[in-house]
C-alpha positions in Angstrom: 0.0 0.0 0.0 1.0 3.7 -0.3 1.0 6.1 2.6 0.8 9.8 1.8 2.6 11.9 4.4 1.5 15.3 2.9 -0.7 16.0 -0.1 -0.3 19.1 -2.2 -2.8 21.9 -1.8 -3.9 24.5 -4.4 -6.9 26.7 -5.0 -9.8 26.2 -7.4 -12.0 28.9 -8.7 -15.8 28.4 -8.4 -18.0 30.6 -10.5 -21.6 30.8 -11.6 -25.1 30.6 -10.0 -24.1 29.6 -6.5 -24.2 31.4 -3.2 -20.5 30.7 -2.5 -18.2 31.6 -5.3 -14.5 32.5 -5.3 -11.2 30.7 -4.7 -11.3 27.6 -2.5 -8.4 25.5 -1.2 -8.4 21.8 -2.2 -5.9 18.9 -2.0 -4.6 16.9 -5.0 -6.9 14.0 -3.9 -10.1 16.0 -3.8 -12.9 15.5 -6.3 -15.6 18.0 -7.3 -18.0 16.5 -4.7 -15.4 17.1 -1.9 -15.2 20.8 -2.9 -19.0 21.1 -3.1 -19.3 19.5 0.4 -16.8 21.8 1.9 -18.5 24.8 0.3 -21.9 23.8 1.6 -20.5 23.0 5.1 -19.0 26.5 5.2 -22.3 27.9 4.1 -24.3 25.9 6.6 -22.2 27.3 9.4 -23.1 30.8 8.3 -26.8 30.2 7.7 -29.5 27.8 9.0 -30.9 25.0 6.9 -33.7 25.8 4.6 -37.1 24.1 4.5 -36.0 22.4 1.2 -33.0 20.9 3.0 -35.3 19.5 5.7 -37.8 18.1 3.1 -35.0 16.3 1.3 -33.7 14.9 4.6 -37.2 13.8 5.6 -38.1 11.9 2.5 -34.7 11.0 1.1 -32.2 10.7 3.9 -30.3 8.1 1.9 -29.3 10.7 -0.7 -26.6 13.3 -0.2 -27.6 16.9 0.0 -24.6 17.7 -2.1 -26.2 16.3 -5.3 -27.3 19.9 -6.3 -30.4 18.7 -8.0 -31.2 22.1 -9.6 -27.7 22.9 -10.8 -25.5 21.9 -13.7 -21.8 21.7 -12.9 -19.0 22.1 -15.4 -15.3 21.6 -14.9 -13.2 23.8 -17.1 -9.6 22.5 -17.4 -6.6 23.6 -19.4 -5.9 20.7 -21.8 -2.3 19.6 -21.9 -2.6 18.1 -25.4 -4.2 21.1 -27.1 -4.2 24.8 -26.7 -7.9 24.8 -26.0 -9.7 24.2 -22.7 -11.5 21.1 -21.9 -15.1 21.4 -20.5 -16.1 18.3 -18.5 -19.7 17.9 -17.4 -19.9 16.9 -13.7 -22.9 14.7 -12.8 -23.1 14.4 -9.0 -26.5 12.7 -9.4 -24.9 9.9 -11.3 -22.0 9.8 -8.9 -24.0 9.5 -5.7 -26.7 7.2 -7.1 -24.6 4.9 -9.3 -21.1 5.3 -7.9 -19.7 6.4 -11.3 -16.4 8.0 -10.5 -16.0 9.4 -14.0 -19.0 11.7 -13.3 -17.0 13.2 -10.4 -13.4 14.1 -11.6 -10.4 14.6 -9.4 -9.5 18.3 -9.2 -6.2 19.6 -10.7 -4.4 22.9 -10.3 -5.9 25.6 -12.5 -9.4 24.0 -12.7 -12.4 26.2 -12.8 -15.8 25.0 -11.5 -18.8 26.7 -13.2 -22.2 26.1 -11.5 -25.3 27.0 -13.5 -29.0 26.9 -12.7 -30.8 24.2 -14.6 -34.3 23.3 -15.5 -34.0 19.8 -14.2 -36.2 17.8 -11.9 -35.5 14.5 -10.1 -37.8 11.5 -9.5 -36.5 9.8 -6.3 -38.0 7.4 -3.9 -38.6 3.7 -3.6 -38.0 3.1 -7.3 -35.4 1.0 -9.0 -33.9 3.8 -11.2 -34.1 7.4 -10.0 -33.9 9.9 -12.8 -32.9 13.6 -13.2 -34.0 15.1 -16.5 -34.7 18.5 -18.1 -38.2 19.7 -17.5 -39.8 20.6 -20.8 -43.0 22.3 -21.6 -46.2 20.1 -21.3 -44.4 17.6 -19.0 -46.7 16.6 -16.1 -45.6 15.0 -12.8 -47.4 11.9 -13.8 -45.3 11.7 -17.0 -42.1 12.0 -15.0 -43.1 9.4 -12.5 -44.0 7.0 -15.4 -40.6 7.6 -16.9 -39.0 6.3 -13.7 -41.4 3.6 -12.5 -41.9 0.2 -14.0 -45.3 -1.5 -13.9 -44.3 -3.9 -11.0 -43.1 -1.1 -8.7 -45.1 0.8 -6.1 -46.1 4.1 -7.6 -47.4 5.5 -4.4 -43.9 5.8 -2.9 -42.3 7.9 -5.7 -42.1 11.6 -5.1 -41.0 14.3 -7.6 -39.0 17.2 -6.2 -39.0 20.4 -8.1 -37.0 22.8 -6.0 -37.9 25.8 -8.1 -41.5 25.2 -7.4 -40.9 24.6 -3.7 -39.0 27.8 -3.3 -42.0 29.8 -4.4 -44.1 28.8 -1.3 -43.9 29.8 2.3 -42.6 27.4 4.9 -46.1 26.7 6.2 -47.3 25.9 2.7 -44.4 23.6 2.0 -45.1 21.7 5.2 -48.8 21.4 4.1 -47.8 20.1 0.7 -45.2 17.7 2.0 -48.0 15.9 4.0 -50.1 15.2 1.0 -49.9 11.7 -0.4 -48.9 11.4 -4.0 
């Protein structure tokens, strides 16, 4: 085995539609998810949890809060083989649910993380294959659930989370909605 005595540290720039942007220190062994987790932990120390965080924990405590369901994440990296930059799409949903390490690259010095708002929704719950897809016009929640559920699964347990929709309501209204059976 290999024992690392000291890992190298460097800073990575985080830009885009996120409450915490700027330069963040990371080690040579950190992945994008590690950076997101440290940023969110720093943010949680400064602010209290939102009602959306508590809803996610209440219904889906098996899932990490660092998935960033409503964000698209891109890693911008200087390419060593070409003069152009390489843009890598980071898919934390795929990483956390399927363990796909290629969806969560290791950070390198000079990397830039760009976080953008997306128009995506997730179907999670007691289903075999949770999904996260772009919400298009004329898509109903029933259509989304049918995309994720096979005929032999229990359709009553699936829940659709649309964070943009939830953020439009007061905390009391979200509590009321969360108690309604699907």
